[in-house]
C-alpha positions as CSV (number, residue, x, y, z in Angstrom):
1,M,209.5,86.3,49.4
2,N,211.8,89.3,48.3
3,R,213.3,91.9,50.6
4,H,210.9,94.7,49.9
5,L,208.1,92.5,51.2
6,K,210.1,91.5,54.4
7,V,210.6,95.2,55.1
8,A,206.8,95.9,54.6
9,F,205.7,93.2,57.1
10,M,208.2,94.6,59.6
11,V,207.3,98.3,59.0
12,A,203.4,97.9,58.9
13,P,202.9,97.1,62.6
14,I,205.0,100.2,63.5
15,L,203.2,102.5,61.3
16,A,199.8,101.1,62.7
17,V,200.8,101.9,66.4
18,I,202.1,105.5,65.3
19,G,198.7,105.9,63.4
20,F,196.8,104.8,66.4
21,I,198.6,107.1,68.9
22,G,198.3,109.8,66.5
23,A,194.7,109.6,66.0
24,D,194.3,109.5,69.8
25,Y,196.1,112.8,70.2
26,Y,194.2,114.3,67.3
27,D,190.5,113.5,69.1
28,E,192.0,114.7,72.5
29,N,193.0,118.0,70.7
30,E,189.6,118.3,69.0
31,A,187.7,117.5,72.3
32,S,189.5,120.4,74.1
33,Q,188.8,123.0,71.5
34,E,186.3,125.7,72.6
35,K,182.8,125.0,71.1
36,F,179.3,126.1,72.2
37,I,176.3,123.6,72.2
38,N,172.8,124.4,72.9
39,L,170.8,122.6,75.2
40,T,166.9,122.4,74.8
41,V,164.0,121.9,77.2
42,D,162.6,118.3,77.1
43,N,158.8,118.8,77.4
44,H,158.0,121.2,80.1
45,C,160.3,122.7,82.7
46,D,159.3,123.1,86.4
47,V,162.5,123.5,88.4
48,I,160.6,123.8,91.7
49,N,158.9,120.6,91.3
50,S,162.1,118.6,90.1
51,D,160.7,118.4,86.5
52,C,163.3,120.0,84.2
53,V,165.5,118.2,81.8
54,L,167.7,120.0,79.3
55,I,169.0,117.9,76.4
56,S,171.7,118.0,73.6
57,G,171.7,114.6,71.8
58,E,172.8,111.9,74.6
59,F,173.8,114.4,77.1
60,K,171.2,115.4,79.8
61,I,171.0,117.9,82.6
62,N,168.4,117.7,85.1
63,V,167.8,121.1,87.0
64,S,165.7,121.4,90.5
65,D,165.4,123.4,93.6
66,K,164.7,122.0,97.1
67,A,164.3,124.3,99.8
68,G,166.3,127.1,98.2
69,I,169.1,124.8,97.2
70,T,169.2,124.8,93.4
71,E,170.7,121.4,92.1
72,V,172.1,120.3,88.8
73,N,172.6,116.6,88.0
74,S,174.1,115.5,84.5
75,T,174.7,112.5,82.7
76,W,178.6,113.5,82.0
77,A,180.9,114.7,84.4
78,L,181.0,118.6,84.4
79,D,183.9,121.0,84.8
80,S,181.8,123.7,86.3
81,V,178.3,124.9,85.9
82,T,177.0,128.5,86.3
83,L,173.3,129.4,86.7
84,F,172.0,132.8,85.9
85,L,168.7,134.1,87.2
86,V,167.2,136.7,84.7
87,D,164.7,139.3,85.9
88,K,162.2,141.0,83.6
89,N,164.5,143.7,82.7
90,N,167.0,141.0,81.4
91,K,169.4,141.7,84.4
92,M,171.2,138.5,85.3
93,T,172.3,137.3,88.7
94,E,175.2,134.7,88.5
95,Y,175.4,131.7,90.7
96,P,178.5,129.3,90.2
97,L,177.4,126.1,91.4
98,G,179.7,123.9,93.8
99,M,180.3,120.3,93.0
100,Q,178.9,117.6,95.4
101,E,179.7,113.7,95.7
102,S,181.0,113.7,92.0
103,A,181.5,115.9,89.0
104,H,177.9,114.9,87.9
105,Y,176.3,116.7,90.9
106,W,176.2,120.4,91.6
107,Q,174.3,122.7,93.8
108,R,174.0,126.1,95.6
109,E,171.7,128.1,97.6
110,T,169.8,130.5,95.3
111,N,166.8,132.7,95.5
112,L,165.0,131.1,92.6
113,R,162.3,129.6,94.8
114,K,161.3,133.1,96.3
115,L,161.5,134.9,93.0
116,A,159.5,132.4,91.0
117,A,156.8,132.5,93.8
118,A,156.7,136.4,93.5
119,N,156.4,136.0,89.6
120,N,153.3,133.8,89.7
121,G,155.6,130.6,89.7
122,Q,157.5,131.8,86.5
123,Y,161.2,132.7,85.9
124,K,163.8,132.9,83.4
125,L,166.9,131.0,83.8
126,R,170.2,130.7,81.9
127,L,172.8,127.9,82.4
128,I,176.2,127.3,81.3
129,A,178.0,123.7,81.8
130,K,181.6,123.4,81.0
131,I,183.0,119.9,79.7
132,K,186.8,120.3,78.6
133,G,186.5,122.9,75.8
134,G,182.8,122.4,75.3
135,R,180.2,124.9,76.6
136,Y,176.6,123.6,76.8
137,I,174.4,126.8,77.2
138,A,170.7,127.1,77.7
139,E,168.1,129.8,78.3
140,F,164.8,128.6,79.4
141,D,161.6,129.4,81.7
142,T,160.6,127.5,84.7
143,K,157.0,127.4,85.3
144,T,155.7,126.0,88.5
145,V,152.5,123.8,88.0
146,K,150.5,123.5,91.2
């Protein structure tokens, strides 16, 4: 075995470790870059009866309202969640939700139940869920099925 081959065998593991660490830093940097991802309604959305799921690939968010407390549950841990109630004049009322037991569960008291009832069980909502640099956004209507 010549000396070039010996040096190559000694340097290769070091280069592999440096490459692995570099790839990890690159992935972390890419994950923290700001990007917007649309969420779509899976089937029908009825927030009042806890039947509203928003999806984007493997990521899912469930939006429900129980006795005036609007809840958001997600498959991935979130950094923050903001819900907007949008009236017929397209005027938004912002509701930043507070984290509950973990970063998967968020809730806050809102007027959604009253507003939807006054509007024949239908109301427009917007949602922004933040995960690192990603913002998952959705605009959807809730329609209460009796």
